[in-house]
Biopython code that builds the backbone (N, CA, C, O; Angstrom):
import numpy as np
from Bio.PDB.StructureBuilder import StructureBuilder

atoms = [
    (1, "MET", "N", (106.554, 43.699, 44.753)),
    (1, "MET", "CA", (105.887, 44.600, 44.692)),
    (1, "MET", "C", (106.332, 45.805, 44.277)),
    (1, "MET", "O", (105.666, 46.274, 43.354)),
    (2, "ALA", "N", (106.900, 46.216, 44.511)),
    (2, "ALA", "CA", (107.117, 47.760, 44.490)),
    (2, "ALA", "C", (107.307, 47.810, 43.022)),
    (2, "ALA", "O", (107.243, 49.005, 42.735)),
    (3, "ASP", "N", (107.555, 46.951, 41.693)),
    (3, "ASP", "CA", (107.181, 46.975, 40.602)),
    (3, "ASP", "C", (105.684, 47.213, 40.087)),
    (3, "ASP", "O", (105.340, 47.990, 39.197)),
    (4, "ASP", "N", (104.931, 46.425, 40.799)),
    (4, "ASP", "CA", (103.098, 47.125, 40.849)),
    (4, "ASP", "C", (102.923, 48.029, 41.079)),
    (4, "ASP", "O", (102.014, 48.371, 40.323)),
    (5, "ARG", "N", (103.185, 48.848, 41.709)),
    (5, "ARG", "CA", (103.210, 49.839, 42.406)),
    (5, "ARG", "C", (103.597, 51.596, 41.560)),
    (5, "ARG", "O", (103.030, 52.682, 41.672)),
    (6, "THR", "N", (104.830, 51.139, 40.730)),
    (6, "THR", "CA", (105.722, 51.939, 39.764)),
    (6, "THR", "C", (104.923, 51.640, 38.312)),
    (6, "THR", "O", (104.865, 52.480, 37.415)),
    (7, "ALA", "N", (104.371, 50.419, 38.239)),
    (7, "ALA", "CA", (103.984, 50.108, 36.901)),
    (7, "ALA", "C", (103.086, 51.218, 35.940)),
    (7, "ALA", "O", (102.209, 51.800, 36.580)),
    (8, "VAL", "N", (103.175, 51.522, 34.737)),
    (8, "VAL", "CA", (102.310, 52.322, 34.545)),
    (8, "VAL", "C", (101.566, 51.122, 33.384)),
    (8, "VAL", "O", (102.461, 50.485, 32.828)),
    (9, "SER", "N", (100.730, 50.875, 33.113)),
    (9, "SER", "CA", (99.691, 50.193, 32.125)),
    (9, "SER", "C", (99.552, 50.835, 30.579)),
    (9, "SER", "O", (99.832, 51.987, 30.249)),
    (10, "LYS", "N", (99.004, 49.682, 29.670)),
    (10, "LYS", "CA", (98.676, 50.115, 28.818)),
    (10, "LYS", "C", (98.054, 51.286, 27.738)),
    (10, "LYS", "O", (98.198, 51.807, 26.633)),
    (11, "GLY", "N", (97.164, 51.258, 29.106)),
    (11, "GLY", "CA", (95.709, 51.697, 28.958)),
    (11, "GLY", "C", (95.950, 53.220, 29.291)),
    (11, "GLY", "O", (95.409, 54.052, 28.563)),
    (12, "ASP", "N", (96.765, 53.649, 30.394)),
    (12, "ASP", "CA", (96.971, 54.652, 30.898)),
    (12, "ASP", "C", (98.019, 55.787, 29.799)),
    (12, "ASP", "O", (97.713, 56.936, 29.478)),
    (13, "TRP", "N", (99.452, 54.923, 29.344)),
    (13, "TRP", "CA", (99.529, 55.311, 28.233)),
    (13, "TRP", "C", (99.039, 56.071, 27.340)),
    (13, "TRP", "O", (99.011, 57.269, 27.059)),
    (14, "LEU", "N", (98.628, 55.025, 26.929)),
    (14, "LEU", "CA", (96.962, 55.931, 25.370)),
    (14, "LEU", "C", (96.118, 56.956, 26.043)),
    (14, "LEU", "O", (95.647, 57.922, 25.444)),
    (15, "LEU", "N", (95.930, 56.691, 27.416)),
    (15, "LEU", "CA", (94.452, 58.074, 27.808)),
    (15, "LEU", "C", (95.701, 59.251, 27.732)),
    (15, "LEU", "O", (95.338, 60.259, 27.127)),
    (16, "ALA", "N", (96.750, 59.281, 28.113)),
    (16, "ALA", "CA", (97.932, 60.120, 28.027)),
    (16, "ALA", "C", (98.064, 61.014, 27.126)),
    (16, "ALA", "O", (97.855, 62.225, 27.186)),
    (17, "ALA", "N", (98.679, 59.900, 25.678)),
    (17, "ALA", "CA", (98.574, 60.457, 24.861)),
    (17, "ALA", "C", (97.559, 60.676, 23.661)),
    (17, "ALA", "O", (97.854, 61.272, 22.625)),
    (18, "ALA", "N", (96.296, 60.101, 23.947)),
    (18, "ALA", "CA", (94.433, 61.114, 23.433)),
    (18, "ALA", "C", (94.713, 62.204, 23.715)),
    (18, "ALA", "O", (94.883, 63.035, 22.823)),
    (19, "LEU", "N", (94.851, 62.543, 25.110)),
    (19, "LEU", "CA", (94.744, 63.798, 25.908)),
    (19, "LEU", "C", (95.778, 64.980, 25.172)),
    (19, "LEU", "O", (95.492, 66.134, 24.856)),
    (20, "ILE", "N", (97.004, 64.290, 25.033)),
    (20, "ILE", "CA", (97.656, 65.592, 24.175)),
    (20, "ILE", "C", (97.625, 65.972, 23.032)),
    (20, "ILE", "O", (97.852, 67.141, 22.717)),
    (21, "VAL", "N", (97.220, 64.666, 21.878)),
    (21, "VAL", "CA", (96.618, 64.907, 20.794)),
    (21, "VAL", "C", (95.517, 65.613, 20.758)),
    (21, "VAL", "O", (95.594, 66.287, 19.731)),
    (22, "ALA", "N", (94.491, 65.849, 21.325)),
    (22, "ALA", "CA", (93.484, 66.423, 21.799)),
    (22, "ALA", "C", (93.668, 67.840, 22.164)),
    (22, "ALA", "O", (93.126, 68.776, 21.576)),
    (23, "GLY", "N", (94.402, 67.930, 23.090)),
    (23, "GLY", "CA", (94.767, 69.277, 23.712)),
    (23, "GLY", "C", (96.054, 70.038, 21.576)),
    (23, "GLY", "O", (95.942, 71.050, 20.885)),
    (24, "LEU", "N", (96.557, 69.372, 21.527)),
    (24, "LEU", "CA", (97.267, 70.060, 20.311)),
    (24, "LEU", "C", (96.635, 70.510, 19.268)),
    (24, "LEU", "O", (96.886, 71.538, 18.639)),
    (25, "VAL", "N", (95.458, 69.412, 18.999)),
    (25, "VAL", "CA", (94.300, 69.670, 18.073)),
    (25, "VAL", "C", (93.298, 70.954, 18.393)),
    (25, "VAL", "O", (92.888, 71.727, 17.528)),
    (26, "THR", "N", (93.132, 70.993, 19.145)),
    (26, "THR", "CA", (91.989, 71.990, 19.877)),
    (26, "THR", "C", (92.923, 73.420, 19.603)),
    (26, "THR", "O", (92.394, 74.315, 18.944)),
    (27, "SER", "N", (94.175, 73.587, 20.071)),
    (27, "SER", "CA", (95.197, 74.605, 20.346)),
    (27, "SER", "C", (95.323, 75.007, 18.356)),
    (27, "SER", "O", (94.842, 75.963, 17.746)),
    (28, "GLY", "N", (95.891, 74.205, 17.998)),
    (28, "GLY", "CA", (95.570, 74.368, 16.284)),
    (28, "GLY", "C", (94.790, 74.422, 15.568)),
    (28, "GLY", "O", (95.136, 74.525, 14.391)),
    (29, "LEU", "N", (93.090, 74.373, 15.950)),
    (29, "LEU", "CA", (91.920, 75.169, 15.388)),
    (29, "LEU", "C", (91.839, 76.346, 16.151)),
    (29, "LEU", "O", (90.914, 77.133, 15.946)),
    (30, "SER", "N", (92.492, 76.511, 16.804)),
    (30, "SER", "CA", (91.376, 78.044, 17.388)),
    (30, "SER", "C", (92.923, 78.907, 16.302)),
    (30, "SER", "O", (92.789, 79.740, 15.405)),
    (31, "LEU", "N", (94.097, 78.371, 16.778)),
    (31, "LEU", "CA", (94.919, 79.538, 15.754)),
    (31, "LEU", "C", (94.672, 79.802, 14.471)),
    (31, "LEU", "O", (95.133, 80.726, 13.799)),
    (32, "ALA", "N", (93.581, 78.566, 14.003)),
    (32, "ALA", "CA", (93.537, 78.667, 12.617)),
    (32, "ALA", "C", (92.157, 79.682, 12.156)),
    (32, "ALA", "O", (91.891, 80.070, 11.018)),
    (33, "GLU", "N", (91.522, 79.914, 13.227)),
    (33, "GLU", "CA", (90.480, 80.058, 13.250)),
    (33, "GLU", "C", (90.817, 82.208, 13.552)),
    (33, "GLU", "O", (90.399, 83.196, 12.948)),
    (34, "ILE", "N", (91.514, 82.071, 14.464)),
    (34, "ILE", "CA", (92.208, 83.420, 14.896)),
    (34, "ILE", "C", (92.974, 83.886, 13.353)),
    (34, "ILE", "O", (92.698, 85.031, 12.994)),
    (35, "LYS", "N", (93.682, 83.273, 12.651)),
    (35, "LYS", "CA", (94.214, 83.673, 11.764)),
    (35, "LYS", "C", (93.528, 84.273, 10.483)),
    (35, "LYS", "O", (93.862, 85.371, 10.039)),
    (36, "ALA", "N", (92.534, 83.480, 9.903)),
    (36, "ALA", "CA", (91.582, 83.455, 9.428)),
    (36, "ALA", "C", (90.591, 84.979, 9.914)),
    (36, "ALA", "O", (90.596, 85.962, 9.174)),
    (37, "ARG", "N", (90.031, 84.966, 10.843)),
    (37, "ARG", "CA", (89.739, 86.642, 12.050)),
    (37, "ARG", "C", (90.254, 87.564, 11.115)),
    (37, "ARG", "O", (89.788, 88.185, 10.160)),
    (38, "ASP", "N", (91.269, 87.479, 11.628)),
    (38, "ASP", "CA", (92.850, 88.523, 11.374)),
    (38, "ASP", "C", (92.321, 88.995, 9.761)),
    (38, "ASP", "O", (92.099, 90.206, 9.758)),
    (39, "THR", "N", (92.160, 88.587, 8.901)),
    (39, "THR", "CA", (93.030, 88.963, 7.664)),
    (39, "THR", "C", (91.824, 89.792, 7.373)),
    (39, "THR", "O", (92.049, 90.807, 6.715)),
    (40, "GLN", "N", (90.109, 89.479, 7.869)),
    (40, "GLN", "CA", (89.057, 89.666, 7.643)),
    (40, "GLN", "C", (88.545, 90.893, 7.808)),
    (40, "GLN", "O", (87.681, 91.499, 7.173)),
    (41, "GLN", "N", (89.482, 91.312, 9.169)),
    (41, "GLN", "CA", (88.723, 92.609, 10.092)),
    (41, "GLN", "C", (89.616, 93.696, 9.543)),
    (41, "GLN", "O", (90.751, 93.782, 9.073)),
    (42, "LEU", "N", (88.488, 94.573, 9.842)),
    (42, "LEU", "CA", (89.605, 95.779, 9.210)),
    (42, "LEU", "C", (88.851, 97.242, 10.535)),
    (42, "LEU", "O", (87.629, 97.367, 10.618)),
    (43, "ALA", "N", (89.435, 97.798, 11.062)),
    (43, "ALA", "CA", (89.583, 98.698, 11.598)),
    (43, "ALA", "C", (88.288, 99.658, 10.822)),
    (43, "ALA", "O", (87.960, 99.655, 9.635)),
    (44, "GLN", "N", (87.736, 100.423, 11.932)),
    (44, "GLN", "CA", (86.223, 101.389, 11.450)),
    (44, "GLN", "C", (86.837, 102.303, 12.270)),
    (44, "GLN", "O", (87.402, 101.934, 13.300)),
    (45, "ALA", "N", (86.788, 103.509, 11.916)),
    (45, "ALA", "CA", (87.007, 104.724, 12.615)),
    (45, "ALA", "C", (85.408, 105.624, 12.162)),
    (45, "ALA", "O", (84.781, 105.626, 11.103)),
    (46, "THR", "N", (85.203, 106.177, 13.203)),
    (46, "THR", "CA", (83.999, 106.749, 13.427)),
    (46, "THR", "C", (84.205, 108.404, 12.714)),
    (46, "THR", "O", (85.227, 109.086, 12.639)),
    (47, "PRO", "N", (83.243, 108.605, 12.398)),
    (47, "PRO", "CA", (84.017, 109.843, 11.102)),
    (47, "PRO", "C", (83.646, 111.345, 12.576)),
    (47, "PRO", "O", (82.798, 111.296, 13.466)),
    (48, "PRO", "N", (84.746, 112.579, 12.255)),
    (48, "PRO", "CA", (84.707, 112.953, 12.756)),
    (48, "PRO", "C", (83.359, 114.173, 12.995)),
    (48, "PRO", "O", (82.482, 114.418, 12.167)),
    (49, "LEU", "N", (83.461, 114.586, 13.886)),
    (49, "LEU", "CA", (82.424, 115.482, 14.627)),
    (49, "LEU", "C", (82.661, 116.747, 14.211)),
    (49, "LEU", "O", (83.557, 117.569, 14.399)),
    (50, "GLN", "N", (81.042, 116.689, 13.235)),
    (50, "GLN", "CA", (81.093, 118.707, 13.215)),
    (50, "GLN", "C", (80.358, 118.941, 14.063)),
    (50, "GLN", "O", (79.307, 118.424, 14.442)),
    (51, "GLY", "N", (81.168, 120.084, 14.499)),
    (51, "GLY", "CA", (80.546, 120.874, 15.827)),
    (51, "GLY", "C", (79.212, 122.122, 14.889)),
    (51, "GLY", "O", (79.374, 122.349, 13.690)),
    (52, "SER", "N", (78.149, 122.700, 15.588)),
    (52, "SER", "CA", (77.205, 123.948, 15.314)),
    (52, "SER", "C", (78.184, 124.936, 15.519)),
    (52, "SER", "O", (79.137, 124.940, 16.298)),
    (53, "PRO", "N", (77.811, 125.760, 14.713)),
    (53, "PRO", "CA", (78.383, 127.812, 14.734)),
    (53, "PRO", "C", (77.830, 127.941, 16.363)),
    (53, "PRO", "O", (76.872, 127.434, 16.946)),
    (54, "ALA", "N", (78.874, 128.833, 16.777)),
    (54, "ALA", "CA", (78.348, 129.257, 17.558)),
    (54, "ALA", "C", (77.041, 129.988, 17.742)),
    (54, "ALA", "O", (77.067, 130.972, 17.002)),
    (55, "PRO", "N", (75.681, 129.910, 18.551)),
    (55, "PRO", "CA", (74.943, 131.350, 17.880)),
    (55, "PRO", "C", (75.408, 132.626, 18.732)),
    (55, "PRO", "O", (76.090, 132.715, 19.754)),
    (56, "VAL", "N", (74.707, 133.685, 17.829)),
    (56, "VAL", "CA", (75.087, 134.788, 17.958)),
    (56, "VAL", "C", (73.890, 135.256, 19.608)),
    (56, "VAL", "O", (72.752, 134.797, 19.705)),
    (57, "ASP", "N", (74.394, 136.013, 20.468)),
    (57, "ASP", "CA", (74.214, 136.036, 21.852)),
    (57, "ASP", "C", (74.084, 137.156, 22.104)),
    (57, "ASP", "O", (75.184, 137.655, 21.866)),
    (58, "SER", "N", (73.328, 138.021, 22.496)),
    (58, "SER", "CA", (73.294, 139.587, 22.624)),
    (58, "SER", "C", (73.560, 139.417, 24.793)),
    (58, "SER", "O", (73.452, 140.336, 25.604)),
    (59, "ASN", "N", (73.861, 138.122, 25.047)),
    (59, "ASN", "CA", (74.046, 138.353, 25.953)),
    (59, "ASN", "C", (75.235, 137.671, 26.386)),
    (59, "ASN", "O", (75.286, 136.936, 27.372)),
    (60, "ALA", "N", (76.352, 137.984, 25.480)),
    (60, "ALA", "CA", (77.523, 137.836, 25.447)),
    (60, "ALA", "C", (78.504, 138.177, 27.414)),
    (60, "ALA", "O", (78.215, 138.903, 28.365)),
    (61, "PRO", "N", (79.450, 137.359, 27.191)),
    (61, "PRO", "CA", (80.416, 137.738, 28.119)),
    (61, "PRO", "C", (81.369, 138.937, 28.043)),
    (61, "PRO", "O", (81.999, 139.147, 27.005)),
    (62, "ALA", "N", (81.485, 139.696, 29.072)),
    (62, "ALA", "CA", (83.132, 140.771, 28.661)),
    (62, "ALA", "C", (84.208, 140.594, 28.313)),
    (62, "ALA", "O", (84.852, 139.765, 28.955)),
    (63, "GLU", "N", (84.482, 140.882, 27.835)),
    (63, "GLU", "CA", (85.786, 140.308, 26.963)),
    (63, "GLU", "C", (86.481, 140.597, 28.143)),
    (63, "GLU", "O", (86.375, 141.515, 28.956)),
    (64, "ALA", "N", (87.546, 139.180, 28.030)),
    (64, "ALA", "CA", (88.315, 139.448, 28.634)),
    (64, "ALA", "C", (89.557, 140.000, 28.581)),
    (64, "ALA", "O", (90.208, 139.510, 27.658)),
    (65, "LYS", "N", (90.322, 141.076, 29.394)),
    (65, "LYS", "CA", (91.229, 141.990, 29.656)),
    (65, "LYS", "C", (92.795, 141.230, 30.189)),
    (65, "LYS", "O", (92.437, 140.185, 30.732)),
    (66, "PRO", "N", (93.906, 141.294, 30.240)),
    (66, "PRO", "CA", (95.025, 141.018, 30.672)),
    (66, "PRO", "C", (94.979, 141.837, 32.231)),
    (66, "PRO", "O", (94.963, 143.056, 32.062)),
    (67, "GLY", "N", (94.959, 141.517, 33.376)),
    (67, "GLY", "CA", (95.251, 141.840, 34.273)),
    (67, "GLY", "C", (94.065, 142.733, 34.718)),
    (67, "GLY", "O", (94.359, 143.599, 35.542)),
    (68, "GLY", "N", (92.671, 142.664, 34.280)),
    (68, "GLY", "CA", (91.420, 143.046, 34.284)),
    (68, "GLY", "C", (90.805, 142.405, 35.686)),
    (68, "GLY", "O", (91.564, 141.759, 36.409)),
    (69, "THR", "N", (89.503, 142.584, 36.033)),
    (69, "THR", "CA", (88.907, 142.052, 36.937)),
    (69, "THR", "C", (87.725, 141.232, 36.241)),
    (69, "THR", "O", (86.910, 141.827, 35.536)),
    (70, "ARG", "N", (87.634, 139.542, 36.500)),
    (70, "ARG", "CA", (86.774, 138.887, 35.918)),
    (70, "ARG", "C", (85.597, 139.156, 36.447)),
    (70, "ARG", "O", (85.502, 139.165, 37.674)),
    (71, "PRO", "N", (84.157, 139.503, 35.411)),
    (71, "PRO", "CA", (83.142, 139.768, 35.629)),
    (71, "PRO", "C", (82.693, 138.718, 36.367)),
    (71, "PRO", "O", (83.504, 137.793, 36.304)),
    (72, "THR", "N", (81.162, 138.312, 37.453)),
    (72, "THR", "CA", (80.971, 137.320, 37.978)),
    (72, "THR", "C", (79.804, 137.705, 38.014)),
    (72, "THR", "O", (79.585, 138.699, 38.706)),
    (73, "THR", "N", (78.481, 136.963, 37.176)),
    (73, "THR", "CA", (77.032, 136.975, 37.855)),
    (73, "THR", "C", (76.568, 136.062, 38.162)),
    (73, "THR", "O", (76.852, 135.007, 37.593)),
    (74, "PRO", "N", (75.413, 136.134, 39.483)),
    (74, "PRO", "CA", (75.644, 137.621, 40.209)),
    (74, "PRO", "C", (77.130, 137.796, 41.167)),
    (74, "PRO", "O", (78.029, 137.019, 41.489)),
    (75, "ALA", "N", (76.946, 138.718, 41.324)),
    (75, "ALA", "CA", (78.318, 139.298, 42.425)),
    (75, "ALA", "C", (78.230, 138.040, 43.375)),
    (75, "ALA", "O", (77.283, 137.253, 43.381)),
    (76, "PRO", "N", (79.084, 137.979, 43.986)),
    (76, "PRO", "CA", (79.394, 137.328, 45.480)),
    (76, "PRO", "C", (78.733, 137.715, 46.449)),
    (76, "PRO", "O", (77.732, 138.356, 46.126)),
    (77, "GLU", "N", (78.842, 137.624, 47.168)),
    (77, "GLU", "CA", (78.302, 137.714, 48.495)),
    (77, "GLU", "C", (79.335, 137.564, 49.819)),
    (77, "GLU", "O", (79.560, 136.424, 50.224)),
    (78, "PRO", "N", (79.770, 138.360, 50.285)),
    (78, "PRO", "CA", (80.517, 137.829, 52.091)),
    (78, "PRO", "C", (79.968, 137.321, 52.428)),
    (78, "PRO", "O", (78.741, 137.412, 52.389)),
    (79, "ALA", "N", (80.980, 136.088, 53.210)),
    (79, "ALA", "CA", (80.321, 134.796, 54.171)),
    (79, "ALA", "C", (79.982, 135.557, 55.215)),
    (79, "ALA", "O", (79.261, 134.997, 56.041)),
    (80, "ARG", "N", (80.372, 136.990, 55.489)),
    (80, "ARG", "CA", (79.862, 137.117, 57.175)),
    (80, "ARG", "C", (79.098, 138.728, 56.580)),
    (80, "ARG", "O", (80.077, 139.364, 56.191)),
    (81, "PRO", "N", (77.977, 139.509, 56.382)),
    (81, "PRO", "CA", (77.990, 140.677, 55.923)),
    (81, "PRO", "C", (78.012, 141.423, 57.202)),
    (81, "PRO", "O", (78.053, 140.986, 58.352)),
    (82, "ASP", "N", (77.972, 142.768, 56.716)),
    (82, "ASP", "CA", (78.537, 143.695, 57.666)),
    (82, "ASP", "C", (77.724, 144.048, 58.883)),
    (82, "ASP", "O", (76.502, 144.167, 58.797)),
    (83, "GLN", "N", (78.161, 144.162, 59.640)),
    (83, "GLN", "CA", (76.683, 145.013, 60.966)),
    (83, "GLN", "C", (75.310, 145.242, 60.796)),
    (83, "GLN", "O", (74.307, 144.911, 61.428)),
    (84, "GLU", "N", (75.554, 145.981, 59.644)),
    (84, "GLU", "CA", (74.099, 146.896, 59.128)),
    (84, "GLU", "C", (73.234, 145.713, 58.076)),
    (84, "GLU", "O", (72.011, 145.576, 58.090)),
    (85, "ALA", "N", (74.170, 144.947, 57.212)),
    (85, "ALA", "CA", (72.930, 143.674, 56.460)),
    (85, "ALA", "C", (72.282, 142.784, 57.562)),
    (85, "ALA", "O", (71.223, 142.167, 57.446)),
    (86, "GLN", "N", (73.190, 142.828, 58.773)),
    (86, "GLN", "CA", (73.066, 141.921, 59.843)),
    (86, "GLN", "C", (71.776, 142.099, 60.730)),
    (86, "GLN", "O", (71.141, 141.210, 61.297)),
    (87, "LYS", "N", (71.441, 144.009, 60.713)),
    (87, "LYS", "CA", (70.814, 144.298, 61.359)),
    (87, "LYS", "C", (69.544, 144.353, 60.703)),
    (87, "LYS", "O", (68.559, 144.322, 61.442)),
    (88, "GLU", "N", (69.304, 144.453, 59.078)),
    (88, "GLU", "CA", (68.648, 144.103, 58.406)),
    (88, "GLU", "C", (67.770, 142.830, 58.192)),
    (88, "GLU", "O", (66.690, 142.666, 57.624)),
    (89, "GLY", "N", (68.837, 141.771, 59.019)),
    (89, "GLY", "CA", (67.967, 140.561, 58.379)),
    (89, "GLY", "C", (68.949, 139.929, 57.926)),
    (89, "GLY", "O", (68.484, 138.790, 57.889)),
    (90, "ALA", "N", (70.210, 139.841, 57.472)),
    (90, "ALA", "CA", (71.011, 138.827, 56.766)),
    (90, "ALA", "C", (71.912, 137.770, 57.686)),
    (90, "ALA", "O", (72.752, 138.178, 58.488)),
    (91, "LYS", "N", (71.694, 136.686, 57.517)),
    (91, "LYS", "CA", (72.403, 135.749, 57.735)),
    (91, "LYS", "C", (73.767, 135.330, 57.160)),
    (91, "LYS", "O", (73.967, 135.358, 55.945)),
    (92, "PRO", "N", (74.752, 134.921, 58.091)),
    (92, "PRO", "CA", (75.894, 134.757, 57.597)),
    (92, "PRO", "C", (75.833, 133.543, 57.218)),
    (92, "PRO", "O", (74.981, 132.797, 57.700)),
    (93, "ALA", "N", (76.923, 133.016, 56.072)),
    (93, "ALA", "CA", (76.628, 131.593, 55.573)),
    (93, "ALA", "C", (77.507, 131.399, 56.574)),
    (93, "ALA", "O", (76.746, 130.844, 57.367)),
    (94, "LEU", "N", (78.722, 131.451, 57.219)),
    (94, "LEU", "CA", (79.233, 130.817, 57.904)),
    (94, "LEU", "C", (79.431, 131.094, 59.452)),
    (94, "LEU", "O", (79.979, 132.093, 59.919)),
    (95, "PRO", "N", (78.904, 130.065, 60.149)),
    (95, "PRO", "CA", (79.489, 129.907, 61.451)),
    (95, "PRO", "C", (80.105, 130.856, 62.089)),
    (95, "PRO", "O", (80.948, 131.422, 61.393)),
    (96, "PRO", "N", (79.960, 131.391, 63.564)),
    (96, "PRO", "CA", (80.706, 132.452, 63.939)),
    (96, "PRO", "C", (82.225, 131.492, 64.351)),
    (96, "PRO", "O", (82.068, 130.336, 64.744)),
    (97, "ALA", "N", (83.600, 132.049, 64.229)),
    (97, "ALA", "CA", (85.106, 131.193, 64.427)),
    (97, "ALA", "C", (84.341, 131.039, 65.428)),
    (97, "ALA", "O", (83.246, 131.468, 65.792)),
    (98, "PRO", "N", (85.478, 130.028, 65.977)),
    (98, "PRO", "CA", (85.779, 129.562, 67.641)),
    (98, "PRO", "C", (86.809, 130.723, 67.925)),
    (98, "PRO", "O", (87.349, 131.443, 67.086)),
    (99, "ALA", "N", (87.012, 130.752, 69.768)),
    (99, "ALA", "CA", (87.814, 131.824, 70.237)),
    (99, "ALA", "C", (89.093, 131.823, 69.970)),
    (99, "ALA", "O", (89.694, 132.892, 69.860)),
    (100, "GLU", "N", (90.009, 130.061, 69.750)),
    (100, "GLU", "CA", (91.072, 129.747, 69.813)),
    (100, "GLU", "C", (91.708, 130.644, 67.762)),
    (100, "GLU", "O", (92.766, 131.154, 67.393)),
    (101, "LYS", "N", (90.767, 130.459, 67.260)),
    (101, "LYS", "CA", (90.789, 131.190, 65.726)),
    (101, "LYS", "C", (90.791, 132.031, 65.446)),
    (101, "LYS", "O", (91.318, 132.201, 64.346)),
    (102, "VAL", "N", (90.177, 133.380, 66.224)),
    (102, "VAL", "CA", (90.362, 134.354, 66.162)),
    (102, "VAL", "C", (91.439, 135.311, 66.310)),
    (102, "VAL", "O", (91.431, 135.719, 67.471)),
    (103, "ALA", "N", (92.375, 135.848, 65.616)),
    (103, "ALA", "CA", (93.475, 136.666, 65.753)),
    (103, "ALA", "C", (93.228, 138.279, 65.443)),
    (103, "ALA", "O", (92.386, 138.683, 64.641)),
    (104, "PRO", "N", (93.783, 138.814, 65.933)),
    (104, "PRO", "CA", (93.667, 140.738, 66.122)),
    (104, "PRO", "C", (94.050, 140.742, 64.875)),
    (104, "PRO", "O", (94.596, 139.759, 64.374)),
    (105, "PRO", "N", (93.780, 141.993, 64.129)),
    (105, "PRO", "CA", (93.524, 142.374, 62.380)),
    (105, "PRO", "C", (94.766, 142.782, 61.907)),
    (105, "PRO", "O", (95.352, 143.747, 62.397)),
    (106, "MET", "N", (95.129, 142.239, 61.158)),
    (106, "MET", "CA", (96.840, 142.149, 60.312)),
    (106, "MET", "C", (96.667, 144.300, 59.943)),
    (106, "MET", "O", (95.705, 145.025, 59.688)),
    (107, "LYS", "N", (97.967, 144.513, 60.098)),
    (107, "LYS", "CA", (98.132, 145.734, 60.066)),
    (107, "LYS", "C", (98.398, 146.100, 58.458)),
    (107, "LYS", "O", (99.022, 145.331, 57.727)),
    (108, "GLY", "N", (97.883, 147.286, 58.030)),
    (108, "GLY", "CA", (98.579, 147.193, 56.407)),
    (108, "GLY", "C", (100.133, 147.145, 56.427)),
    (108, "GLY", "O", (100.718, 147.221, 57.507)),
    (109, "LYS", "N", (100.871, 147.009, 55.166)),
    (109, "LYS", "CA", (102.132, 147.579, 55.019)),
    (109, "LYS", "C", (102.408, 148.854, 55.005)),
    (109, "LYS", "O", (103.572, 149.232, 54.867)),
]
sb = StructureBuilder()
sb.init_structure("model")
sb.init_model(0)
sb.init_chain("A")
sb.init_seg("    ")
for serial, (resi, resn, name, xyz) in enumerate(atoms, 1):
    if name == "N":
        sb.init_residue(resn, " ", resi, " ")
    sb.init_atom(name, np.array(xyz, "f"), 0.0, 1.0, " ", f" {name:<3s}", serial, name[0])
structure = sb.get_structure()
């Protein structure tokens, strides 16, 4: 009885051999196609981009100078306007700070 279970029939060997041969043929054909494509394929680069000349503009920004201030347009506004501006109707951009975050003003050196 043990011989019947472990015995492999001739048909099973033929099927296994056929599957191996089919896999080898498929691999060989794929490699041949890849090799044929590589010899014909060339890399194509895009041409360099041509930049347009800078337009002459009368509204040119101020020339940067080392240590100078940077011009801003429009001028920045404070987050909390002074008391006079608040009386005129300006609203602060930030809500008032909580009491635990308020500290006495720093003294200059």
